[in-house]
N, C-alpha and C positions, 0 to 999 in steps of 0.2 A: 467545433466546441472543445475538443480535446486539446487543441493548441492553446486556446484561451485558458483552460484549466492548468495546463503545463506552465504557462507564463506566470500564473498566480502562485503555483507551487514553487517555481524557481525563485521568485522574489520573496515570498512570505513564509514558506514552509520548509523547503529543502535545507536552508542554512541551519535551522534548529535540529533537524533530523541528522544531518551530517555531523553535527557536534557530538552526537551520540553514536556515531558510526553506523547510522541507518540511512534509509532512503524510502521513497514511495514511488510506486509505479501505477499509472492510470491504466486500468484494464479496459474500461468502456464507459461510455456516457450515452444514455438513451432515455428519452422522455423525462429529462430532468433528474435522473438518477445516475450518479457517478459511482462506479465500482473501482476500488483501489486495493492494492496489496502493499503492505509494508515489507521492506527487505533489509538485509544486513542485520544488525543487532536489534533493530526495531521489530523484526518479524515475529519473534517469539516472546516479546516483552510483555509482562503482566499489565503494563499501562497502555498497550496498543489501542484498546478501545477508547480510553480517555484521550489519548493523543489524537485519534481520528475525530472524535466528537468536538473536543475543545480547541484544537489547533487547526487541523486540516479542513474539516467541514466548515468551521466558522469562517476561516479565511476565504475559502472558495465561495461560500454563500454571500459573504459581504461584498466580494468583488463581482460575482456573477449571480444575481438574484434568480435567474432562470434555472439554476441548479437547486432542486428541492431537497435532495438528500445525498449524502456520501456514505456508501456502504463499504465496510472493511471485509475483504474476502481473505479468509485464513485457510487456504487449501495447501496440502502437501504437494510439492512439485513432482512431476513424473520422474524426473531424474533422481530425486531422493527415494521414491518408491522403488525404482530399479535397483538402487544401491542396497536398500534394505532386503530386497528379494535375494540378491547375490550373497549377502552376508548370511541370511537365514538358510540358504541352500549350500553354504560352505564353499562357495565358488571363489576363485581368486579375484581380488579386487585390483 
């Protein structure tokens, strides 16, 4: 299923995101629910939810009706958390 989703993203979604210096990563797909993460400049964009709903989810659902929902995961990476800890502890970076 993830390969099919990636194919749709490559053709219909990724070019638009790359034009804004962003990208999308498919984290998982189970029981018709696809979890994604936006990366690059799209990661913290105020329009991330709109992009997910109106571009990414729409294109995926149109191509793959078995996908019921696309969920945007906006988590802070472990790498960024480690960097923040080092800064707060005044450690050398």
